[in-house]
Backbone as a ProteinNet text record, in pm:
[ID]
protein_1_A
[PRIMARY]
MKLLIEKATNLPGIPKVVQELIASFSNEKINSDRIAVILSSDQALTAKVLRMANSVRYGGHRKVGSVKDAVIVLGIDSLRTLVLSVGFVSTLKAPEGFNIKEFWLKSFKVANRCKWLAKSLKTDPEIAYTCGLLHAIGEYLIHLVKQEEAILIDKRVAKGENRSRLEQQLLGFDYAKAGSELADYWHFPQDIVTAIRWQEQPGAQEEPSKYASSILIAQYMLDNEAKIEQGIFDDFPAKLVHSLHLNLSGLYVRMENMTDIDEGIEEFIN
[TERTIARY]
70.5	-10.6	58.4	238	254.9	335.8	403.9	444.2	362.9	235.7	136.6	111.4	100.8	96	242.4	310.2	466.2	476.4	377.4	412.5	298	200	76.6	83.3	167.9	194.4	113.9	-17.9	-165.5	-228.1	-152.9	-135.8	-169.6	-282.3	-263.4	-157.5	-114.3	-40	-104.8	-118.3	-204.3	-136.9	-217.4	-154	-69.5	19.9	85.2	-21.9	-104.7	-211.3	-286.4	-293.1	-411	-313.2	-214.9	-146.2	-54.8	-11.7	-20.5	-133	-242.2	-379.4	-408.4	-374.4	-427.9	-285.1	-184.8	-68	-124.9	-186	-170.2	-294.7	-333	-461	-375.4	-275.8	-204.7	-120.7	-122.8	-73.7	-216.4	-156.5	-256.2	-266.8	-157	-74.3	-96.3	-145.2	-214.8	-261.6	-300.9	-366.8	-403.9	-527.3	-594.7	-475.6	-391	-252.5	-220.1	-178.9	-85.3	-197.1	-325.4	-428.5	-449.9	-449.9	-469.5	-306.8	-176.2	-80.9	-59.3	-93.9	-83.7	-217.1	-328.1	-461.2	-353	-318.8	-331.9	-215.7	-128.1	-30.8	-60.6	-230.3	-213.3	-361.6	-385.2	-463	-546.2	-560.2	-672.2	-714	-651.4	-746.5	-779.7	-755.5	-844.6	-910.7	-918.8	-1059.9	-1169.9	-1182.3	-1254.3	-1314	-1212.4	-1305.5	-1350.7	-1328.9	-1408.7	-1529.9	-1556	-1673.8	-1771.3	-1699	-1816.5	-1808.5	-1756.1	-1763.6	-1859.2	-1905.9	-2020.6	-2148.9	-2166.1	-2231.3	-2369.9	-2499	-2595.5	-2525.7	-2430	-2423.2	-2334.6	-2263.7	-2185.5	-2202.8	-2390.6	-2437.8	-2506	-2361	-2427.1	-2454.5	-2461.6	-2511.8	-2435.8	-2309.6	-2204.2	-2119.6	-2056.3	-1965.3	-1848.5	-1770.9	-1628.4	-1527	-1486.4	-1395.6	-1256.9	-1199.1	-1066.5	-1036.8	-934.6	-867.4	-900.9	-899.4	-902.7	-1029.8	-1113.3	-1246.9	-1319.7	-1292	-1280.7	-1271	-1186.9	-1105.4	-1196.7	-1221	-1339.8	-1469.5	-1511.3	-1654.1	-1647.1	-1580.7	-1567.9	-1552.2	-1404.2	-1362.5	-1238.1	-1135.4	-1044	-1085	-1122.8	-1185.8	-1294.9	-1391.3	-1500	-1376.9	-1298	-1240.7	-1114.7	-1074.2	-974.7	-1027	-1159.7	-1221.5	-1292	-1327.1	-1373	-1232.4	-1120.6	-1040.7	-991.3	-982.9	-961.1	-1103.8	-1208	-1272.3	-1338	-1285.4	-1264.5	-1139.5	-1008.9	-887.9	-928.2	-951.9	-974.6	-1020.1	-1137.9	-1225.4	-1204.6	-1103.4	-1021.9	-936.5	-860.9	-762.7	-814.3	-845.5	-884.6	-993.8	-945.9	-988.3	-1005.5	-1156.4	-1194.2	-1116	-1096.8	-1062.6	-1157	-1089.1	-1233.7	-1376.2	-1444.2	-1583.1	-1568.2	-1518.8	-1529	-1630.1	-1771.4	-1853	-1786	-1726	-1639.7	-1749.1	-1878.5	-1999.2	-2041.1	-2099.7	-2095.1	-2023.6	-1944.8	-1816.7	-1805.8	-1756.7	-1807.4	-1960.8	-2043.3	-2153.5	-2147.4	-2146.5	-2156.9	-2067	-1900.1	-1831.2	-1860.5	-1949.3	-1957.4	-2055.6	-2195.6	-2299.7	-2221.1	-2133.4	-2077.7	-1996.6	-1876.5	-1859	-1923.6	-2064.7	-2123.1	-2216.8	-2185.8	-2233.3	-2145	-2022.4	-1948.7	-1914.7	-1944.2	-1894.9	-2050.4	-2113.3	-2258	-2219.6	-2160.3	-2166.8	-2043	-1970.9	-1860.7	-1891.4	-2016.3	-2046.2	-2078.8	-2157.9	-2195.5	-2045	-1916.5	-1841.1	-1711.6	-1745.4	-1637	-1508.6	-1517.4	-1394.6	-1370.6	-1277	-1262.8	-1337.6	-1445.5	-1609.8	-1521	-1367	-1300.5	-1236.2	-1156.8	-1080.7	-1144.7	-1328.6	-1368.4	-1471.9	-1493.1	-1540.2	-1411.5	-1327.8	-1181.9	-1210.3	-1192.9	-1220.2	-1335.3	-1430.5	-1551.3	-1544	-1507.5	-1518.2	-1376.9	-1311.5	-1196.3	-1168	-1287.1	-1297.7	-1346.6	-1350.7	-1377.9	-1278.9	-1168.8	-993.4	-972.8	-977.4	-926.7	-1016.9	-1145.4	-1185.7	-1178.4	-1128.5	-1065.2	-862.3	-840.8	-697.6	-673.8	-764.9	-863.7	-850.9	-941.9	-977.6	-870.9	-757.1	-615.2	-537.1	-539.4	-398.9	-459.3	-611.7	-650.2	-744.1	-769.1	-893.1	-984.5	-999.4	-1073.1	-1121.9	-1070.5	-1108.8	-1182.9	-1164.2	-1241.9	-1411.2	-1405.6	-1490.3	-1612.1	-1550.4	-1614.9	-1703.1	-1599.4	-1652	-1767.5	-1752.7	-1818.3	-1965.3	-1950.4	-2143.2	-2138.2	-2074.8	-2131.6	-2170.6	-2074.7	-2164.2	-2278.9	-2306.8	-2472.3	-2529.6	-2493.9	-2580	-2662.4	-2577.8	-2591.8	-2437.3	-2316.9	-2208.2	-2196.9	-2126	-2055.9	-1907.4	-1878.6	-1744.6	-1651.4	-1589.8	-1462.5	-1440	-1563.3	-1497.7	-1506.2	-1571.2	-1508.3	-1414.6	-1351.6	-1239.6	-1123.7	-1123.2	-1053.2	-1007.2	-1138.3	-1169.4	-1058.8	-1091.2	-1002.1	-906.4	-854.5	-719.7	-664.5	-676.9	-576.1	-604.2	-694.1	-667.9	-792.4	-875.9	-985.6	-988	-1067.6	-1073.2	-1023.5	-1020.9	-996.4	-884.5	-815.8	-690.6	-556.6	-660.4	-566.4	-605.4	-702.2	-714	-656.8	-618.3	-523.4	-381.8	-319.2	-204	-182.6	-280	-302.4	-235.9	-325.7	-340.4	-187.3	-115	-24.6	83.2	112	186.9	131.4	39.8	-1.5	95.4	103.2	155.9	57.1	-53.9	-130.5	-159.5	-248.8	-171.8	-261.6	-167	-218.9	-407.9	-441.9	-585.8	-652.7	-623.3	-651.6	-675.5	-527.5	-487.3	-557.8	-561.7	-584.3	-752.3	-854.3	-974.2	-1026.9	-971.4	-1012.7	-940.6	-837.9	-805.2	-900.4	-958.5	-1026.5	-1203.6	-1217.5	-1395.4	-1498.7	-1420.6	-1492.9	-1526.3	-1419.3	-1445.9	-1359.7	-1395.9	-1335.2	-1331.6	-1436.9	-1429.6	-1335.6	-1232.6	-1123	-992.7	-1033	-906.1	-919.6	-817.7	-786.2	-847.5	-829.5	-938.7	-995.1	-1112.6	-1196.1	-1142.1	-1121.2	-1052.8	-1245.2	-1232.4	-1372.9	-1379.7	-1292.2	-1284.5	-1348.6	-1303.6	-1333.6	-1462.3	-1513	-1661.7	-1757.4	-1705.1	-1798.3	-1825.8	-1727	-1735.9	-1866.4	-1850.1	-1888.5	-2071.4	-2067.9	-2191.1	-2279.8	-2183.2	-2237.6	-2269.3	-2170	-2227.7	-2379.5	-2393.9	-2542.6	-2624.5	-2628.6	-2721	-2739.7	-2658.3	-2681	-2764.2	-2756.3	-2813.2	-2951.3	-2965.3	-3094.1	-3174	-3181.1	-3253.2	-3383.9	-3435.5	-3584.6	-3620	-3546.9	-3576.3	-3534.1	-3427.9	-3432	-3565.1	-3586	-3708.9	-3831.6	-3832	-3930.3	-3885.1	-3773.5	-3742.4	-3687.4	-3677.9	-3623.3	-3507.3	-3407.3	-3296.4	-3287.4	-3319.5	-3330.3	-3153	-3104.8	-2953.2	-2840.9	-2893.7	-2758.4	-2632	-2536.5	-2405.6	-2383.2	-2518.7	-2525	-2428.6	-2379.2	-2255	-2111.3	-2077.5	-1984.3	-1981.3	-2142.2	-2128.4	-2134.5	-2159.3	-2173.4	-2017.4	-1933.9	-1772.6	-1733.9	-1781.7	-1712	-1757.5	-1872.1	-1967.2	-2026.6	-2088.9	-2250.1	-2340.1	-2453.5	-2603.6	-2658.7	-2687.5	-2769.7	-2881.4	-2948.6	-3098	-3125.6	-2992.7	-2988.8	-2932.7	-2870.7	-2810.5	-2904	-3043.4	-3099.6	-3242.2	-3221.1	-3313.9	-3295.6	-3124.4	-3032.7	-3048.1	-3034	-3065.5	-3234.6	-3294.8	-3439.4	-3485.1	-3440	-3434.2	-3339.1	-3248.9	-3153.7	-3216.8	-3156.1	-3194	-3136.9	-3173.6	-3050.2	-2981.3	-2865.9	-2724.3	-2663.2	-2718.6	-2665.7	-2695	-2763.9	-2792.1	-2687.6	-2655.3	-2568.5	-2418.9	-2452.4	-2337.3	-2296.7	-2398	-2391.3	-2281.3	-2304.2	-2217.2	-2073.4	-2052.6	-1883.8	-1786.9	-1927.4	-1926.5	-1970.9	-1998.6	-2035.2	-1962.7
-153.6	-32.9	105.9	118.9	262.8	261.4	159.2	220.3	221.9	183.6	219.2	364.7	430.8	572	658	577.6	647.2	684.4	568.6	558	680.2	733	742.8	933	925.7	1030.8	1167.7	1143.1	1204	1216.7	1184.9	1249.1	1384.5	1458.9	1603.7	1589.8	1734.4	1736.7	1830	1788.3	1887.6	1966.4	2093.1	2244.8	2244.9	2361.6	2355.8	2399.1	2477.4	2535.8	2422.6	2357	2238.9	2134.8	2145.5	2010.2	2071.2	2208.7	2271	2233.6	2289	2278.9	2160.3	2077.1	1910.8	1879.8	1935.1	1914.5	1981	2056	2222	2100.3	1978	1924.9	1919.1	1845	1815.2	1885.4	2023	2197.5	2247.5	2163.2	2246.2	2395.3	2456.2	2598.4	2712.8	2608.4	2675.1	2781	2938.2	3067.1	3073.8	3174.4	3252	3361.4	3429	3456.6	3363.1	3252.7	3104.1	3121.3	3066.3	3057.8	3126.2	3284.9	3380.4	3343.1	3387.4	3355.9	3234.8	3129.9	3021.4	3036.6	3055.6	3090.5	3184.4	3298.1	3411.4	3399.8	3264.5	3215.1	3184.6	3158.1	3127.9	3235.6	3310.4	3422.5	3349.5	3266	3172.1	3081.1	3015.7	2953.9	3114.5	3149.8	3286.1	3339.2	3334.6	3387.7	3342.5	3210.1	3077.5	3070.3	3042.5	3054.1	3121.7	3327.1	3415.8	3381.4	3378.9	3323.9	3302.8	3138.7	3043.9	3117.6	3194.3	3223.1	3340.9	3403.6	3483.9	3425.7	3281.9	3186.9	3148.4	3131	3093.9	2994.4	2894.6	2782	2814.6	2944.3	2984	3117.5	3100.3	3245.2	3364	3429.7	3492.7	3656.4	3703.6	3806.7	3846.5	3802.6	3919.8	3914.7	4071.3	4068.4	4018.5	3890.2	3881.8	3927.9	4005.9	4082.1	4022.7	3976.7	3926.1	3795.7	3760.8	3659.9	3686.9	3760.5	3832	3798.8	3896.3	3864.3	3730.7	3604.5	3520.2	3445.7	3470	3403.5	3463.4	3573.5	3613	3606.2	3574.4	3555.7	3370.5	3264.2	3176.1	3080.3	3142.9	3085.7	3001.4	2958.3	2904.1	2756.8	2649.5	2543.8	2509.5	2600.9	2622.8	2684.2	2779.3	2868.8	2755.9	2643.1	2552.5	2442.8	2413.8	2293.1	2326.2	2450.9	2552.5	2513.5	2572.2	2595.8	2450.1	2306.8	2201.6	2123.6	2189.6	2147.1	2249.1	2331.8	2410.6	2363.3	2349.9	2301.2	2166.5	2098.6	1990.7	1950.7	2041	2023.8	2121.5	2173.2	2267.9	2175	2110.7	2056.4	1853.3	1834.2	1696.8	1706	1668.6	1651	1560	1551.8	1449.6	1325.4	1231.4	1114.2	1100.3	1046.1	933.8	830.7	893.8	822	779.4	913.5	915.6	1081.3	1020.7	1144.1	1221	1301.3	1385.4	1466.2	1477.6	1598.8	1495.5	1387.9	1307.7	1200.3	1203.5	1156.8	1254.3	1385.5	1518.7	1547.2	1522.6	1527.5	1387.3	1310.9	1154.9	1238.8	1267.3	1288.2	1382.8	1479.9	1619.9	1568.5	1483.8	1425.3	1364.5	1247.2	1145.9	1237.6	1380.1	1475.8	1514.8	1566.8	1662.3	1528.1	1443.6	1325.7	1284.3	1274.4	1211.4	1368.6	1459.8	1598.3	1569.3	1547.8	1581.2	1443.6	1322	1160.4	1246.9	1321.3	1348	1381.1	1481.4	1500.2	1356.8	1280.9	1105.8	1061.9	1061.4	995.2	1070.1	1145.6	1234.4	1247.4	1259.2	1340.1	1425.6	1505.1	1640.3	1620.6	1728.1	1775.4	1776.4	1877.1	1896.3	1810.5	1687.3	1619.7	1525.6	1501.1	1357.7	1434.9	1559.7	1595.1	1550.5	1602.4	1563.7	1430	1330.8	1166.5	1139.4	1179.6	1140.8	1224	1352.5	1397.2	1391.9	1268.9	1177.4	1038.8	1001	854.1	782.5	839.6	727	802.1	897.2	939.4	799.1	639.8	543.5	540.7	541.3	504.5	593.9	721.7	813.3	821.9	774	691.6	573.1	512.9	385.8	406.7	536.1	558.2	600.9	645.4	728	611.5	516	396.1	272.7	233.7	128.2	152.9	245.9	309.8	235	146.3	15.6	-34.9	-95.8	-176.5	-127.4	53	117.5	118.3	161.3	200	24.3	-81.1	-212.6	-205.3	-198.4	-196.4	-69.8	32.5	97.9	38.5	14.3	-78.6	-167.3	-274	-360.5	-332.4	-213	-137.7	-118.7	-68	15.9	-91.6	-239	-337.1	-406.8	-332.6	-388.5	-487.9	-496.2	-563.5	-493.3	-517.2	-457.1	-441.2	-275.3	-214.1	-279.9	-316.9	-359.4	-486.6	-588.2	-706.7	-733.5	-636.9	-677.6	-593.9	-492.9	-450.6	-565.7	-621.7	-715.6	-872.5	-894.1	-956.6	-935.6	-845.5	-778.6	-696.2	-665.8	-557.7	-586.4	-680.3	-739.6	-639	-549.1	-443.5	-378.1	-248.6	-221.8	-58.4	14.6	182.2	248.2	106.6	172.8	105.4	48.1	46	156.5	171.5	250	386.6	385.5	571.9	625.5	484.4	480.3	499.7	468.2	471.2	605.8	651.3	782.4	931.3	859.6	982.3	962.3	872.2	893.4	901	883.6	951.8	1130.8	1132.8	1292.4	1335	1275.6	1297.4	1333.5	1298.6	1304.6	1266.7	1305.6	1230	1113.2	1051.8	933.6	898.1	970	938.2	969.5	984	1005.4	884.9	821.2	712	610.7	608.4	533.2	513.8	558.1	603	549.3	619.1	532.7	424.3	357.7	227.9	135	157.7	51.5	89	190.4	252.2	125.5	5.9	-78.2	-182.1	-245.5	-325.4	-233.1	-90.7	-71.1	-192.4	-247	-325.7	-434.5	-470.8	-590.2	-491.6	-421.2	-370.6	-374.2	-397	-420.9	-343.2	-219.6	-103.3	-30.3	-38	42.7	187.8	248.8	370.5	418.3	560	656.9	626.6	756.6	802.5	693.1	592	488	466	407.1	393.5	474.3	641.7	761.3	738.7	708.5	694.1	561	441.7	340.6	404.5	414.5	516	602.2	711.5	804.7	750.8	628.8	536.9	497.5	414.6	407.7	513.3	585	728.2	753.4	737.4	832.6	717	594.1	476.1	426.7	502.4	401.1	585.9	678.5	761.9	779.5	706.6	657.2	554.2	474.1	360.3	496.4	535.5	596.4	649.1	766.5	821.2	821.7	699.3	603.4	497.6	576.3	465.3	313.7	236.9	135.6	139.8	44.6	63.1	-79.5	-190.8	-380	-391.5	-315.2	-362.8	-270.6	-161.4	-71.2	-142.8	-93.4	-164.8	-116.7	-229.9	-132.9	-239.1	-369	-442.6	-354.8	-264.1	-140.6	-46.3	6.6	94.4	99.6	-37.2	-96.6	-91.7	-215.2	-160.7	-40	77	215.8	292.7	153.2	245.1	350.7	344.9	438.2	391.8	479.8	478	463.7	363.8	319	349.3	373.5	445.9	583.6	671.1	822.5	804.4	749	796.4	773.4	636.8	649.9	765.5	833.4	957.9	1080.4	1048.2	1221.7	1174.6	1054.2	1015.9	1035.3	1042.4	1055.8	1178.3	1271.9	1416.9	1507.6	1438.5	1511.4	1606.8	1727	1824.9	1844.6	1894.9	1925.6	1961.6	1872.3	1921.6	1953.5	1899	1918.2	2004	2099.5	2250.5	2347	2396	2422.1	2385.6	2254.8	2211.3	2207.2	2180.9	2209.8	2326.8	2429	2532.6	2493.4	2391.7	2344.3	2296	2253.8	2158	2231.5	2359.6	2424.9	2538.6
-0.5	9.4	-11	75.5	73.9	-63	-102.9	-209.2	-353.7	-339.9	-416.9	-430.4	-294.6	-251.9	-305.6	-288.9	-342.6	-492.8	-534.1	-700.1	-789.5	-687.8	-752	-755.3	-895	-969	-947.4	-966.8	-942.1	-808.3	-692.8	-556.2	-515.1	-479.3	-432.3	-297.7	-347.5	-184.4	-118.3	16.2	111.7	125.8	145.6	155.9	292.5	302.7	428.7	524.2	465.1	641.2	638.6	589.3	669.6	738.4	673.5	772.7	887.3	921.7	1018.2	1124.8	1059.4	1151.4	1213.6	1130.5	1177	1296.1	1236.5	1331.4	1518.2	1474.4	1611.8	1686.2	1621.1	1739.1	1877.9	1814.7	1953.5	1995.2	1982.4	2076.9	2131.1	2277.7	2399.2	2383.4	2348.5	2371.4	2219.5	2143.1	1978.8	2036.2	2010.3	2019.2	1884	1945.8	1799.2	1729.4	1767.5	1674.7	1595.8	1644.1	1510.3	1472	1498.8	1380.1	1251.9	1303.2	1223.5	1126.6	1181.2	1126.4	1017.6	1047.6	977.9	856.2	837.4	801	677.7	695	621.8	537.6	525.4	446.3	329.4	342.8	189.2	156	61.8	19.1	-19.4	-121.6	-183.8	-99.3	-24	86.2	188.1	222.6	313.7	268.9	137.9	61.1	74.1	27.5	58.2	182.1	308.5	443.7	484.2	438.2	448.9	425.8	310.9	158.9	312.3	380	402	567.3	604.7	760.3	764.9	660.7	634.9	576.6	578.7	558.8	653.1	595.1	716	774.5	708.3	863.6	990.5	910.2	1045.9	1090.5	1049.6	1157.2	1082.4	1016.5	918.1	956.6	1062.2	1186.6	1180.8	1168	1158	1057.1	1050.5	893.8	944.2	894.6	898.2	780.8	763.2	664	655.5	809.1	773.8	897.8	884	968.4	1103.9	1169.8	1278.7	1326.5	1247.8	1274	1245	1192.8	1192.5	1346.4	1361.6	1458.1	1604.9	1618.9	1720.8	1710.6	1562.7	1561.1	1572.4	1544.9	1524.7	1610	1682.2	1764.4	1732.7	1775.7	1742.9	1654.2	1748.2	1704.5	1591.2	1601.1	1442.9	1336.2	1381.5	1278.1	1173.6	1267.7	1250.5	1160.8	1226.8	1129.7	1012.6	983.1	838.4	742.2	816.1	709.4	648.2	759.8	709.8	573.2	630.3	524.4	405.5	380.3	278.8	187.2	289.4	232.3	190	211.8	161.2	-11.1	65	-118	-182.8	-160.3	-277.9	-327.5	-264	-289.4	-344.5	-326.1	-383	-534.8	-615.2	-752.7	-810.3	-866.2	-851.3	-1028	-994.2	-1095.6	-1198	-1262.7	-1373.5	-1314	-1343	-1322.4	-1173.7	-1078.5	-939.8	-891.2	-848.2	-824.2	-713.6	-727	-572.2	-539.1	-582.3	-508.1	-398.6	-485.9	-343.4	-243.4	-274.8	-197.5	-93.7	-104.9	4.1	84	-11.4	36.9	178.2	168.9	235.8	376.2	346	403.3	546.5	476.9	588	648.8	631.9	699.8	782.6	775.7	893.3	954.4	887.3	996.7	1104.5	1084.2	1166.9	1257	1220.9	1324.7	1452.9	1361.7	1454.6	1541	1489.4	1588.6	1671.9	1648.9	1702.9	1869.5	1834.7	1883.7	2050.7	1988	2108.4	2234.9	2233.4	2339.8	2442.6	2386.9	2440	2426.8	2365.9	2373.3	2470.4	2505.3	2536.3	2438.8	2323.4	2234.2	2217.8	2135.9	2108.1	1974.8	1986.6	1906.3	1735.6	1772.2	1602.3	1596.5	1671.2	1590.5	1544.3	1592	1562.5	1451.4	1409.1	1317.5	1187.5	1175.9	1103.4	1085.4	1186.9	1119	1088.2	1030.4	1009.1	822.5	852.9	712.7	591.9	698.3	603.5	622.4	664.4	698.2	533.5	467.7	343.6	260.1	297.4	158.8	142.4	201.3	96.6	3.9	-9.3	-151.9	-274.8	-220.3	-336.8	-386.1	-272.6	-308.7	-431.9	-381.9	-488.4	-593.6	-573.3	-749.2	-824.7	-742.6	-785.3	-845.1	-781.3	-805.8	-843.7	-851.5	-924.3	-976.7	-1089.7	-1109.2	-1178.8	-1246.3	-1295.3	-1231.8	-1123	-1024	-927.8	-901.7	-787.5	-855.5	-1000.1	-1070.4	-1101.3	-1114.3	-1104.4	-977.1	-857.4	-716.4	-674.3	-741.5	-727.4	-759.5	-892.3	-936.3	-848.6	-812.9	-738.5	-586.9	-541.1	-394.8	-446.8	-532.3	-578.9	-599.6	-632.3	-622.1	-502.5	-402.8	-268.1	-198.1	-317.5	-185.8	-72.3	-15.3	74.9	49.1	52.2	-16.3	39.3	204.9	260.2	209.8	171.1	143.2	34.7	-63.8	-190.6	-231.5	-154.9	-180.1	-149.8	-15.2	29.3	-78.6	-132	-235.3	-350.3	-409.9	-553.6	-515.3	-431.4	-430.7	-284.5	-175.3	-112.7	41.2	3.3	112.9	129.1	198.8	179.6	180.8	176.7	163.6	316.5	422.4	556.1	572.7	517.2	496.1	431.9	288.5	204.5	252.4	329.7	399	493.7	639.5	683.9	642.8	617.3	527.6	432.9	377.7	320.3	438.7	542.9	658.7	702.5	685.1	800.1	690	537	470.5	517.9	503.4	536.4	678.9	707.5	890.9	994.8	956.3	1035.9	1191.7	1298	1440.6	1408.1	1545.8	1546.4	1557.8	1639.1	1684.7	1557.3	1399.4	1313.3	1215.9	1191.9	1102.8	1219.9	1381.2	1375.7	1325	1378.6	1383.4	1214.9	1132.6	969.3	955.8	992	986.5	1035.9	1196.7	1233	1230.9	1128.8	1128.4	1072.4	1076	995.4	1120.1	1198.5	1325	1427.3	1510.2	1620.7	1735.5	1738.8	1844.6	1853.4	1702	1719.6	1755.7	1785.6	1898.8	2032.7	2104.3	2218.2	2357.7	2342.1	2313.4	2230.5	2219.3	2059.3	2099.2	1943.4	1964.5	1985.2	2038.3	2030.5	1886.1	1832.8	1691.5	1589	1609.2	1556.3	1517.9	1653.6	1728.6	1570.1	1679.6	1615.1	1465.7	1380.3	1249.6	1215	1268.4	1291.7	1330.6	1385.3	1505.9	1337.4	1370.8	1260.2	1096.1	1068.6	922.6	960.2	1078.6	1103.9	1119.4	1176.8	1188.8	1036.2	991.8	858.4	737.8	754.3	679.6	734.2	867.6	908.4	968	908.1	1013.6	965.1	886.3	888.9	1006.6	1025.8	1134.8	1289.9	1254.6	1418.2	1416.6	1328.3	1371.1	1393.3	1401.6	1472.5	1571.6	1637.1	1786.7	1724	1627.8	1556.7	1586.7	1695.2	1718.8	1677.1	1613.2	1619	1599.8	1498.4	1446.2	1497	1552.3	1588.3	1648.6	1689.6	1745.2	1840	1952.5	2125.4	2198.8	2080.5	2195.4	2189.8	2069.9	2090.7	2187.1	2232.7	2290.7	2419.7	2456.5	2595.2	2616.5	2502.3	2555.5	2594.5	2523.8	2561.1	2687.9	2768.5	2879.1	2921.6	2759.4	2725.5	2787	2795.8	2834.4	2736.7	2655.5	2556.3	2519.9	2628.1	2616.9	2619.5	2678.7	2685.8	2498.5	2472.1	2336.9	2246.9	2267.5	2170.4	2168.2	2311.6	2332.1	2206.4	2236.3	2163.2	2066	1967.6	1865.5	1780.9	1876.1	1825.1	1847.5	1940.4	1897.5	1813.7	1772.7	1720.4	1593.4	1590	1492.1	1366.9	1277.1	1121.8	1160.7	1161.3	1151.4	1030.1	922.3	802.6	705.5	760.5	667.3	690.1	535.6	481.2	431.8	408.7	432.2	240.8	132.8	-1.5	13	69.3	29.5	38.9	91.4	84.9	-38.4	-99.3	-226.7	-349.6	-358.6	-494.6	-508.5
[MASK]
++++++++++++++++++++++++++++++++++++++++++++++++++++++++++++++++++++++++++++++++++++++++++++++++++++++++++++++++++++++++++++++++++++++++++++++++++++++++++++++++++++++++++++++++++++++++++++++++++++++++++++++++++++++++++++++++++++++++++++++++++++++++++++++++++++++++++++++

């Protein structure tokens, strides 16, 4: 897998701003001034971030005209997450046969649910959001390095086959493994690398990653919205939730009463 990544001449480079902001997750001393300096080094990205900061999704009640304004209005964590979102969408270009809009739409929805779950899981909401946003980055990588196989896999998945199992059969690895290798190649924090790697089977770890668990639960929430609205949780990953020492009934109640958390995500990808 590492050799495939190294040989992928069409693999995009992550903007330095995005790399620095991801690295800052592990820096407890990061402050608003430093965030402003990092962001200001990329004028094109700054312009896109300021446009989004003035959107309905981020309030739109106060004019944000500079990076300094954005830090004050949004706060460090929200601004950092916004920059990462805009940065990745701007960087990753669609390979042939890959529906990049559909990819990002689902990724943002999973990210929103991972962030929403952070309160119950007692995880950092911004790291959880980033894990959700990048959970399927391995699908993108497979389309870059194994284009023909990737298109075939997509067609079979659309007919109901399991993506991870199918990729293992045809490629010898799946999108979770590919995504974690790419995240490691990009020098992402270990929490994110681990979450992407174990998202399909967080319970297979000796101590399940809460971030990996949040991705799995978030995907369940997205795939079963109608059932959740009806209060039906017959195939919910309850065993995993119990292993994380969470209050299952309390989580059910929260999910049933969850308000719309996806408002405005189309602005990121249009």
